[in-house]
N, C-alpha and C positions, 0 to 999 in steps of 0.2 A: 456298768456305773454311768460311765460314757451315755453311753446308749439312751438309757434312762435322766439324763442331763438333757443331751439335744432335743429328746421329747418333750420335757418339759418348757423347753426354752424356745421350742417351738410354738407351742401354746403362749407361752409370754409374748413373743413379738408378731403375731397373728396381726395383720392388717398392716404390717412394716410394708416398704417398698423393697421389693426383690433386688437383690443384686445377685449379674453373674458376676465371674473373675477373670482374670488373667493370669497368666503364669511367665515364668520366667529359668534363666540358667544360669549359670557362669561360664561361660565360655569366650570367646572372642568376638572385637569387633574395630573394625577400622574407619566407620563414619565420622568418628570424632575424636579429636585427641586435642584433649583437656590441656596440653603444653603450652596453647595459643593465649590464654588465658592468666593475669596475673590480676583480675580483677580482688576488690579489696580482700583482709584478711578479715573480715567482722566488720559489718556495716553499722553494726548500733554498739550504745555503748553497754559498757563491761559493768554489770554490778557493783556496788560499793565492797557490800558482804557477798562472799559466792553463797548461791543458793542451791539448794539440794533439789534434785531432782529426780524422783523415783522413776526407776528403767525396768522393768520386763524384760528378759533376755530368754528366748524359747531355748537355745543354743547355749547359754550361759551356764555358770558355775560360780560357788561361794568365792568372792572378788572383792574386798575394800580396794575403794578408786584412790589409794595415795601413792602408789607407787612414782619414780622421777615424771614417766610418760603422761599417768593422768593428772599430779600437780601441775605440769607445764598447762596441760589443756583447760583445768581450771584459770589457772593467771591468765590466760587468752578467753573465755567465755565466761569467766563468773560464776562456769559448772562447776557442782558433785553431782556424781550421778551415785545415786545406794541402788544395786543391780543387783535386783531379784530374780531370780530363775526357778523352773519347774521340779520340784525336791522328789526326789528318787525319780527319775524320770518320768511324774505325773502327766498324764495328759488331758487332767481335769481342769487347768488353772486358769485357759481362756474362760471354758463353759463356768466355772463360779465364778471368777469375773463380771461377768455380764449379769448372773442371776443374781450378783450382791449389788451392781451397779458402783462397786468399788473398781477404779481403773487407775492404775498408775499415770505419770504425767508421758512418759514416752513407754511404748509397747513394739518389741519383734515379736510377733503372734506367727510365723512364718504361715504358712495353709491354713491358721484358723483366723486371716485378717478378715477373708470373708465374712465369716460369725461375726464379729466387731463393726464392721461396716454394718451390718443387716440393723444390727444393735443399737447402731447410733454412738458407738463406744469411742469412734474417733471420730476428726474431724477433715472435710476439705481442704488439701495445700493450692489448690491451683492459682485463690486471690496471694498469696503470700510467696506464692513461688512468682508470681509476675510480679506483685508490688517493690518483693527487697530480696529476693533469690539471684540473687546476678552469679554467687558462685554453683549455687542447683543449674541454673541454666545454660553456663558457660561449660559445665561440667557434662551435662547430658545433650546438649545442641541437639540435634534432629534426631535422639533417643528419646526425646521427652513422652513420646504417643507409648511406648514399651512400660507407662510408672502406672499408664491408666489403666482404673477397674475393669470397666468392658463396655459391649458397642453400647449396649443398654444406659449405664451410666458410666461416660466416659471422663469422672473425674480421677484425680490425682488423691488417694490415701495414704502414699508411704512412699519414702525414697528408698532406690535403692541398695541390695544389701552387696551386692556383687561389684566388678568391675566394669567401668564403659569400655577399655581399650586395655584388652590383654593378649599378652601373647605365650601362647604355651611351653614353657623349656622342662617342665616337668608331664609327667604321666602320673595318675593315680585310679584307684579301681580295676586296678589289672590282676588277674595270676602273676603269682611271686615266687620265687625258688632262690634259697640259699647260694649264697655265692662262694660260698665252696663248694657245694653238691656240682659247679659249672666247673671249675678248675679242677677238682678230684673227677670228674666225668671228662675231662681234654677238650670246654669248651663246645659242647652240642648242639647244632642250631635248635631250636625248639619253639617251632609255631603253631604246631596244635595240638589237641589234644590227646591224641595218640604218642606224640612224641614226650610232652609234660610227663603224662601216665609212664613212661618208659624212663623215662630217667630219674624219676620220686623209687621206681619201682628195685629199679639196678643199686640204686645208693643204700637202698633200705637195706640190701640182702647184702650189699658189702660191708653194709653200717647199723646192723637193729640197736646196739646201744650208742648213746651219745653222753659221754661225761657221767657213765654209771646209770642211766634211765633209758629204758624204753624209748626208742626212735619213733618216732609220729610223722609219716610221709606226706599227709595231708589233713592240716586242721581247720574247722570252720566258724565261724561264730553264727550258731541259729540259734539260740535260745531264745532269745528278745525280739526287738523291732530291727534291729538289725541283721536278722534272717534275711531281708529286704535287699541286705550290701550284699553279705556273703553268700547268699544262696540265690534267691532270685535275679540279682542286679548280673550274679557273672553268668549266667547265660546269657542274658545280653548282648554281654559282649563276646561269649563264645562263639554267638547266632552272627559276630557282624553288624548286630543291628544298632542304631543310637541310642542314646542315654534319654531313654524319657520314660523312666520310673515302669511303671507297669503296664507299661503303652507300647503299643508300635504304630508309627505315622507315617501314612506313605509322603515322601516328601515331596511329592506333584500334586496330589489331590488331598490333602490332608486326614482322608480316612484313616480314622485310628480304631486300632483295635485290642483288646486285650490280652494282654500276649502270651499267656498261659495256656491259648486256647491254637498256638500255631504248632505246628510240625517240627519245626527248629526246637523248640523246647521241650517236645517228647526224647528226641533225641538226646540232649545235653544232660538229661537227668536219668535217663537209662543209662547213656555212659558211667554219670556220678554214681548209680548204681551198682553199674559191675566193678568201680573204686572200693565201693561198700565191701562188696564178697569177696574182694582180694585182701581185705583185712587192712585198706591203704592209706583209708578215711577212719579219722579219728572219731571212734566210739559216743564219744561224750560230745561233738557238736551242734549235738542239736539240744543237751541238757547243762552242759557247764557256766557257769560266768562270765560277765564280762573280765573279774578279778583273774579268775580259774586259767580262763585262755590267755590275758596278756600275761600271766607269769609262765605259761607252758614255753611261750613263744621267746623269754627272754632269760628259760633255761638251756636255748639252742637248738634244742632234740625235734623243732618241727622244724622238717624240711619244706615243704611249702604251705601258701595261704592263695586267699582268694579275696582280699579284703582291699579297702581304700586305705593309702596313707597315712591318714590323720586317726585312724582308729587305730594305731599298731606304733603310734608313736615312742608310747612310753616304753614298748617292747626293744625297740631300737635302739634308745637311751640306753636302757639297762643292759642290753648284751656291749654296745661300747664301751660302757662303764665296767663292766664286767670282762674288757679285753677278748671278748668275741667276735670280732669288728668282721669277720670272716662268716657268721652266721644270720649278719643282716641278711636283707632280701633285694634281689632284683627283679623289676618289672620285665616282666612277657607278654610280647604282640601272642598271646594265645590265642585262636578261634579252633571251632570244629575240623577245620581243615583250609586247604588250597584257594578251595576257591568261594571263602568266605573274607571279609575285609574289615578288619580291627579299626574301631572308629576313636579310638583313645585320646586321639588329637584333633578332632573334630571342632569345627567353629559354629557355635551355637548362637552365636550374639549379642549382644549386650539383655542380662536375663529379663528386665525391670522387674513389673510383681510384688512380690515379698520387699518387706522393708520396714524400716520403722517408719513409724507413725504416730501421732501427737493425739492425746486420749480427747475428749468433747467435756471433760469434769476437771481439768487441767485449771487451777489458777496461775499458770506461768506459762500459757499458750505461745504469746512475743516473745518471753523466753528459751522457750522449746526449739522454735524455728531457728530463731538465730542462732544454736547450738549448732542443730545439724546444715544452718547454712556455712557457718564457720568449719563446720567438719568437709566441706566438699571445697576448702578452701587450696590451695597449695600450700603455705605456710603446714596446716594441719596434716597433708599427704605428707608433706616430708616428715614433718616430727614424730608422726603414730608409726612408720615405715623405716623411718630410721634411727629416731631418737633425740640426744639432745647433743646437741652440737658442744665438744670439750670432755666429753663425759660417753660419750656413742660412739663419733666418727670427728673425723677432722676434715679442712680442707687443705685439700692438695693440689695444685696447679689449676682451681678454682672448683673444683668437683670434692663430692664428700667421697671418703673414705674410712670405711670403717676401723677403728684402733684391734690389732690382730687379738687381743686378750675378747674380744665382746667380737667378734667373727668366732672365734673357735666356741667360745659357750653359745652365741646362737644355735650354733649347729651340730651340739652334744650334751646338752644340758636340757633337758626335759622343762624346767624351772625357769628357765630365761626370760624367756614371754612373758608368763604372768607376774616374775620380782619386778622388771624391768620397764612392765609399760612396751617397747618396743617390738611390736608386731603385734599385738594383744588387740589393741583397738579400729585393725583392719575394717575387718568384720564384724558385724553386717552394718558397720558405719558407709553414708556414700562413701566410694573411694574410685578414685582414677583406674586404678587397673594393672596390671605387671605390665602392661605395652607402653603405659603412657612415659611421659615425659617433662621434666618441670621448665621453665620460660629459660633455663642453661641448654638444654637440650641433654641434660642428662635425665638417667632409669630414676622411676619414682619409687619402683620396689631397688630393692638392695639384690634380689637375684635376676641375677644377667646373663649370661652365657658364660661368661667367664668367673663369674663369681659363683656361677654352680660348679663349675669344673675345680674352682681352687678349693669348693668348700667338698668333695669328694673324701671318703676316707680313699687311703693308698691300695684296701685289696678291691675297692672300687675302680680304681685307675686300671690296676692292673686287670682286671677281667675285663673292661671294655677296650683297653688296650688291645686285648686278644682278639676281641671282634672287629676289630677298626672300627669302632667310635667314640667318640669325645663324650656324648651324653647318653643315657637310656634312651630320650626320647628319638634316638637316629635310628632304633632298630623298630620302630614304629611308621606306619603310612602318616607322610604327611598332611597336613592343614591344607597344604594347597591341593592334593591330590583327591580331596573328600567334598563331597558339596557340604553347603553351609546350611543348616537349618533356618526356615521361617518362622517359626514357630516358638525358640529356645528348646526347654525342655519340659516336658509332660511335667512331673513329676514337683515343678512348682508350679503347674497353673493353681486358681486358686477356686476349689468348689464351693457353687454356690451354695450354704448352710441349709439343713433339711432336702435336698434336690432329690431327686431319683439314680444322679448318679452316687452322689454320696451314702445314698443309702445301700444298693445294688452291689457299690465295688469293696462297702466293705465286708457283705453277706461274700460276695466271690474270694476277697482277700482271706476271709477266715478259711471256707474250706480248701482254695490253695495251696496252704501255707500246711494246712492239716495235711492233708493230702498228697500233696508231692514229697514231702518227709516221710509218710509212710512209704510211699513207692522206694527214694531214697532205698530205705533202709529192708525193703523187705526183697527176699529169694527171687534171684530175678527171674524167675520162671513166672512169680507171681505179680511182676511188674505191667505189663502190657493189660491184664485183667484191672488193675487198681488204677493206670490212668484212665483208661474206659470210662471205669466208673464217675474219677472227677469233673472229665469232662462233659457227662450226661447232669453233675451232680450243678456244677455253673451254668447250662446250659439252661436249665431249671429254675435256678435262680435267676435269672434274665440278661442274662449276659450281652443278648443281641439287642434288644434294646439299650442297653450300658452303649456297646459299641456306638449305636447311631446316638444318643447326647452328646459323647464323648466326641464326637466328629464332629457334631456340630459347634461345640466347644470347641474347639483348633480352629476350625474356618477360622470362625468370630473371633479369634486372637490375630488370627490370620489378615484378616480385616481391619484389628483396632491398630496394629504395629503397623499398617501402611495408609493410617489415617481416616480409611472411612467410618466415620462415626457422628 
């Protein structure tokens, strides 16, 4: 369906200016610290009566804009958000928007922003930022170029969705293992796939059942778009590569390669094929729904996963609520071997690129911009991260301190953020970042090192102490020991709509997802033949041209971010 829509849109849009696009990342940067400004907390008058702006959020969910933080935002801006989201995970929303010409006032389209730009569905923000965007200019500082669209069109169409000044005190997207497994096995060192496999196999043999149900040594969620996360991206982690989505990028030259053609990925999936052959891989890893996957994790019988924290939070909260804290997971710095360096704490710099855009058809252009401008203010950052003074935190010795009951609920109740609004409106709105400090020198984010330690479960502190650590990130190669990305992360690149990159990548993605799944589940004797056949298919599909085009795009982004436009 989507391919037909894209083809139709390409015909409808013939003659429009071709726009290339840039990418982004959520990472760490230190060039601009927003603490140095307390520019106006809103430079325009608030409407006498609140105005409802429709807001499409590609990562959104059903949510009314009436929690305490939302009400405070409305009071400060005069804006009520009517939040729209893709129903059923549909990826047709933006193409249908363009086909109909019916756009919401504000749009967070992620990678589809390029389609909107090409269709004339969103406005340029450059003049508005220059004339009345004091908070935005102060927040982005010399990183403003990372918001620009492309070398050929260096305009700004969206505010960034990620933090400008981040500091990683937590990691996500790693192999993870139950705390109880580490404790039962005497706190083994687990840094390689071999050690990881040995741990889950040993525990599985000791405890073939947990809570009266069959133990599952390793479960993946490969039945939908999360295949890219728990299957494809974990291969990247194991190979010691940076998190660039479907790509491997040479940090020196910008040369970009479709990652699955590289030998490291063959080695990783051959290992996973062996794990499956041993009966250690959940046989439903490529068929169960997200709901079933979370249910399995919540039962406490899944020993390990290869997933992002945000995808399993519901299971974590369920385990805590059911008194199975020891069945929650610890992140592991696992790679294929000692010669590979885990990139989990890599500094990708401010991502730029994706963010919230203002539609070209809105009747409230100025108000929509003023809303985004206020969201970049210090007042907004504190409100969205901490909540409301007196309700969620108090001031003690000049610093914000969350009430104990709020702090506990924030870390154990999966509905806390949605119900209170605390933390809910940080992403994808303009944000200073987890490493930024306010005008008094206190962190904008409540997640300081001490706060994270205080929020650990007792079992977490017990396990960490056995390993001589305070935080899970202490287990990983540190940021300062890893090179810094000059291009952000390639999965955030906005691919030009209708381009050869978009067409060929979709083709090879379809091939690799299907063939890699088959290879994982095959008899080990058949793996090499299946892999060779897959490589031949992607070569016939044009992967060599794809690599060349992506290399040019990556190098252009590096130029754009350095001000060469």
